[in-house]
N, C-alpha and C positions, 0 to 999 in steps of 0.2 A: 567665464560665462557659465551659467547654470543651465543644465538640460532640463531638470525638474527642480522646483523649489516650493516648499510649503512653509508659510510664515505664520506662527501662532494659530495653526489650523485646528478647528474644532468641527466635528461632524454635525450635521443638522439634527441627527437623532442622538441624544446623550448616550444611549446604550451602545453606540458604535464608537465612542470616543476612547482614547487612551487616558491615562491617569492625569495628564496635563496637556495643554496645547502643544501641538506638534510643530517643531522646527526641524525641517529636513531639507537636504539639498543633494543633488547628484551633479557633480561637476562635469563639464564637457569632456568626453573621452574617458571618463572614469568608469570602472566596473567595481561593484561592491557585493558583499554578502551580508545577509541579515540572519542572525543566529540567536537562539535562545531556547529555553525549555518549553515543553508543551503548555499551551495556554498563556504564554508570556506576552502575546500581542503581536507576533510576527505577521499573521494573516490580517489583523486589523490595520497594521501599518500599510501593508500592500494594498488593501481595499481603499485606503485614503489616497494613496499615490495614484491608483488607477481610476478613481472616481466611482468605484462601485458603492462606496459609502461616501456620498457627496459631502463636501465641506462648504463652509460659508463662502460666498463670493469674495474674490480678490485675495484669498489666502493661499491659492495655488497657481503656479505659473509653469507653462511648458515652453520650451524653446522651439517648438514645432507646432504646426497646425494639424488638424485631423488626428487627435490622440488615438482614435480607434484604430487607425492604420499604422501609426508609428509607435504605439506602445502596446506590446503584446504580453499577455499574462497567461502562463501555462501552469495548470495544476494537474497533478497526477493522482487521480482518485479511482483508477481502474474503471473508467467509463468505456463501454463498448460502442455505444451510439453517441448521440449528442448529449450535452450536459443536462438536457431536460428529458432524456429518455427514461420513462417510468414503466416501460413494458418488460424490463428485464427481471427474471427471477433466477434463483441460484442454480437450478438444474438445467436451465435453458441451453447452456453451452454444450451440454452432453446429449441433448435430445435432437437428433437430426430432423425429426418430423416437425420440429418447431421452427425450422429454418426454411423459408419459402423463397421464391424467385425474387422477391423485393428486398431480401436481406443484402446489405451492401458488402462488397469485397474491399479489401485494402486498396487495390488499384483504382476502383471507381471512386472511393472517398478521397484518395489523394489527388486524383485528377480533378475532381470537383473543387478541392481546396486550391489546387494550382491555378485553375482558371479564374476563380473568384479573387485571387490575390493580385492579379496583374495581367498584362498583355502576354499573348502567346508568341514569344520571340525566341530565336535560336539561342540567345544568351541565357534566358531563363530556363529553357529546356536543358541546356548543358548543366546548369546548377541543379535542376531536378535529378538528372542522371547521377550527378556527383553525390547527392544525398542518398539516393537509392543504393549506390555502390558502397558508400561508407557504412550504412546501416544494414547491409545485406538484405535489402528489401525485395530484390528481384524475385526471389523464390516465394515471397509472401503475397505478391500482388493479386493472385487469384484466390487467396484465402479469405473466408468470411471474417469480418471484423469481430464477430462474437466468439470466434474460435481462437483468437489471439491469446497468447500467454501474457502474464503481467509485464514481463520485460519487453515482449514484442509490442504490446500496446503503448508503452512509453516511447519507443522508437517511432512508432506510427504518429503519435500525437505531436512529438517534437518536430518531426519532418513536416507535417501539415502546417504548423505555425511558422516555420522558417521560410515558406514560399514567398511571404510578403516582404521579406527582408526588412524588418522593422528597425527603427532607430534605437529603441530600448526593448530588451527582452527580459521579462521577469519570469523566473522559473522556480517553482516550489518543488523541492526534493527531486531534482532531476536524476539522481543516481540510484535511488532505491529500486530494488527488484531487478537490477542489471548485473550480469556476471562481470568478472574482472576485465575481460577483453572489451566488452561493450562499454563499461564505465570509462575506460581509457579512450575509446572512440568518441564518446560524448564529450569528454573533457577536451580532447584535441579539436573536435568540431567547433565547440564554443570558443576556443582560443582562436581558431581560424576566422570565425565570424567577427570576433573582436578585433583582431589584428589586420585582416585583409579587407573587411567590409565596414569596419567602424561601428559595428553594433555594440551598444553598451549593455552590460549584463548586470542584473540584480538577481543573485541567487539566494533563495530562502532555504536554509539548511538547519537540521537539528544536530548535526555532528561537526565539531570543529575540524576533525581530521579529513572532512570531505571538501574543505575550502581549497580550490585550486591555487597554485602558486602565482597565477597571473591576476589575482584579485588584489586591488590596492588597499581596500579599507573594509573592515568588518564592523558592523553595527550589532550591538547586543541589546536584546529586549529582555526585560525582567519585570514580571508582575505589572504589565501594561505601562512600564516606564521605558523611556528611550535613553540609551547610553551609546555614545558615538566614539569613533576613533580607537577601536580595539586593534592592536597590531596582529597581523595574521600569524606571526611566528610565536607569539606568546601563548602560554597555557590558558585555557578557558576554565575559569574557576566556577564549577557548579557546586550547589549546596551538597552537603553530605548526604549520601544515599543510604537510607535505612535498610536493614536486613528484612527478609521475608518474615512474616508472622504466621505461626502455625494456626490452622483452623481444624477443629476436630470433626471427624466424620462420625456422625451419630448412628447412622443406619447403613453399615457396609453391605454392598450387594454381594450375591453369591460369586464364588471364584470363577474365573474364566478358564478355558482349556489352556494347556501349555503352548499350543500352536495358535498364535493370534492371526497371522496372515500367511497364506500360501498361494503363490502364483506359479502355475505350471505352463510354461511355453505360451505365455500370454502375448497376443498380437492385437493391436488396435489400429484400425484404418478408418479414414474418412475420405471416401472417394478413392482417388489414386494416391493419397498421401498416407504414409505409414508413420504413426506416432510412436507406438511401442512395438518392438519386434522381438518375438521369441524370448520374453522375459521370464526368468525363473527367480523367485525371491521368497524366502521364508523368514518371518519375524516371530521370534519366540517371546513368551511372557517374560517381562523384566528386562528386555533389551532396549537400548536407547540408540536409535538410528539417526544419522545425518544423511539427508537426501539432497543431492546437488546435481548440477549439470547446466549446460548452456541454455539460454533462453530458447524455448521452442523444442526442447529435448523430450518433453512429455511428463514433467514432474506433476503439473496440475492434473493431467489426464490420469496418471497413476493414483493420485489422491482421490479423484472422483470415483475410481473403482473401489477403493478402500471404504469410502464414506457412503457407498451405495447410491450415488447420484448419477452414475453413468449406466444407461441400459445395456451397453455392450458387454457388461460384466456377465450377463446371463448366457452369452455365447462363448464365454471363456471358462477355462478350468481354474476357478478362483474359490478358495475357502476362507471364510472370515469367522473367527471365534469358534472354530471347530465345525462349521456348517458350510457345505458347498453351496454356492450361489444357485438359486433356482430350485432348491429342495423344500421350499415352503416357508422359509423365514421371510419376514417383512423388512422393509427399510428401517422401520422403527425398532425392530429387534436388534438390528446392527447398531443404529445410532445411539441407543441407550448406553452403549459401552464407550462411546467416543466423545471426547471434548475437542472442539475444532475451531480454529481461526485461520483466516486466509484473506488475501486481497479480494477474492470473489465474495467471501462472506461479508467483508466490510462494505463492498459496493452494493450488495443486495439489501442492506438495511436502510430503508427509506422512511421508516416509521418515526415520526417526531414525538416519541413518548419518553417519559422520564427514564433516566439511566438505570434505576433499580429494576424497572420492568424489563429492560433489555437483558440484564443479568439473569433475572428470574426466568426468562424464556429459555435459557440453557437447561433448566430442569426438565423441560418437556421437549427440547430439541425443535423448537418452532422459531420461525422468523417473525417476531412480534409476540405479544402476550395475549393468549386467548382463554385464560382462566385466572381466578383470583388466588394469589398465593396465600398460604397460611402465615400466621405470625411467625412460626418457626422458620419457614422458608424465607420470609423477608429478613429475619435476623441473620440467616446464613448468607444471604446476598450482601448485606451490609458488612459482614465480617470479611467476605472476599473482596469487596470494594476497598475496605480498609487495608487489606494486604497490598493492593495495587496503588495505594495512595490516593484514591478517588472517592473516599467516603463522602466528602463534602459535595460531590456532584450527584448524589443519589436522586435528587428531585429535579436536576437540570435536564431539559429536553435534549434528546440525542443530537438532532440536527443543529442545535445551537452551540455545540461544543466544537473545539478544534479537532482536527483530524487525529492528532496524537492522543487527545483525551478519549475520543471515540475508540481508538484502538485498545486503550487500557480497559474500557468498559467491555469490549468484546473478549478480551483476554480473561477478565473476571467471569464472564459468561461461560467460557470454555472450561474453567476449573470448578465451577460452582457445584456440580454434581459428583465430584471426585471420580472422574472417568478412569476406566482401566487402560484405555489407549488415548494418549494425548497427541493430537496432530497439530503442530504449529507451523504454518506455512508463512514464511517471512514475518514472524510475529513482531519484529522490532521496527517495521516500517514507520518512519516519521517520528520515532521516539528520540528524545534527547538523551545525552550520555547518562544522566542519573537514572532515568526510567529504563534504559537499556540494561544497565547493571542490575537494577531492581528485578526486572523480569527474568534475567538469567539466574539470579539467586533464587527466585521463587521456583523456577523449573528444577534446579538442582535439589532444593529442599523437598519439593513435592516427590521427586523420584527417590530420594534418600529415605523418606519416611515409610515407604512401602516398596520392598524389592520386587513385588509382582507387577508394578505399574510399568507400562510400556510407552515409549516416546518415538515419534517421527518428527524430525525438526528440519525444516527447509530454509536454507539461506545461501546467498552468494558470498557472504563474508565469513571467512574462517574465524575471525575474532568475535563473531556474534554467537558462536556455538557455546552452549553450557558445558561445564566440566564433566557432566555425567555421560557424555557421548562415548559409546564403546563399539559402534558398528557404523559402516558407511556404505552408501549406494550412490554411484555416479552414473547418470544417464547421458548417453551420447545422442546427438541429433541425427536422425535417420535421413 
């Protein structure tokens, strides 16, 4: 018996269709993974399965009624409110004055999701407590949603969707942004849901090595083509990954001081919650730091201080590029030295403008483009897009690209002005193996070309670190 079946399915809008009519089935009791390179069609396949991109009548069949309740699709795109929340801006997380009494907490949103998903019974309450315990959510229930770290946000969203106990759970990139302990917890929870409650899983992944051992079948997508029956244990053959291409810096900026960052006994609190406690940290020009720690340990808060997005920096003893915060330098004086990409950066980009304009916005450190680039600046943007393998996307609208393609555009934006300090917060989120290797090579090459360039690189995966890393800072959760 088939739980879901699509037979020669075509979407009603041609631009939503794959390269050929789709024949897909999910057998009863089966759990599968969908894998492929960025832009290969993984999300398009899921949109056809869920009905987000409607197909012609009679070409799709479900073994259950009420697909809305029995087929849940979770995407992790760092949303703090609802998927239609357009009030978010990048610095909002760090400005407490922007958080009013109507801002939801984790506990209130989870309780709302729990009550919407079904009756309030003792059995369901026990399941709710089990999820809270497994994800260590008890200490987060009074925390504002907007203050969640990337990893905490993923645990919150997964928990909220599990309350309805769906028959089929489709999850895109469930493990990105999670530390090793939490990744194992998520994998174990999904296995428990599969084995004990009969929930069928469809995991959408970019990395073959993330496929859990309880997945029976792996589907490969390649250039909008569907390829089925890939064995889980076999090697996944990606195309050859090209090396980074050198881009020349025509107008080098004046040199920065030897001391790039200095934190003296820095403590950051929000209410009664201490995020960073008595932190001392010095970053010198030319050093390459790996920043790591558990979800919620303060990594994003630390970076918000370095990038001048957090107003609490004025109350701390912090110096950036040789200037103590609060001595007259502007945010833009700091940002002009920094190239930056992060989950928060990705989430804040809602402008549906061509990719080349997104890259060009990095020249002026803006979210969106508010000036007309010169011919030379456009050529520079194209060169950097070519480095990241996305030159062909220059005129594509940002919101019409896959999440992985968007991440590559934002990476090109971070590099485009040849920053003195490169801050890459989980830069490989959602990238396939080829593009992960490409980005790591680009980082190594960029640092090698100028020994005065400085790097802060955040990841939960040790194998994602570039070879140039020579220092490390590990934050513990307070």
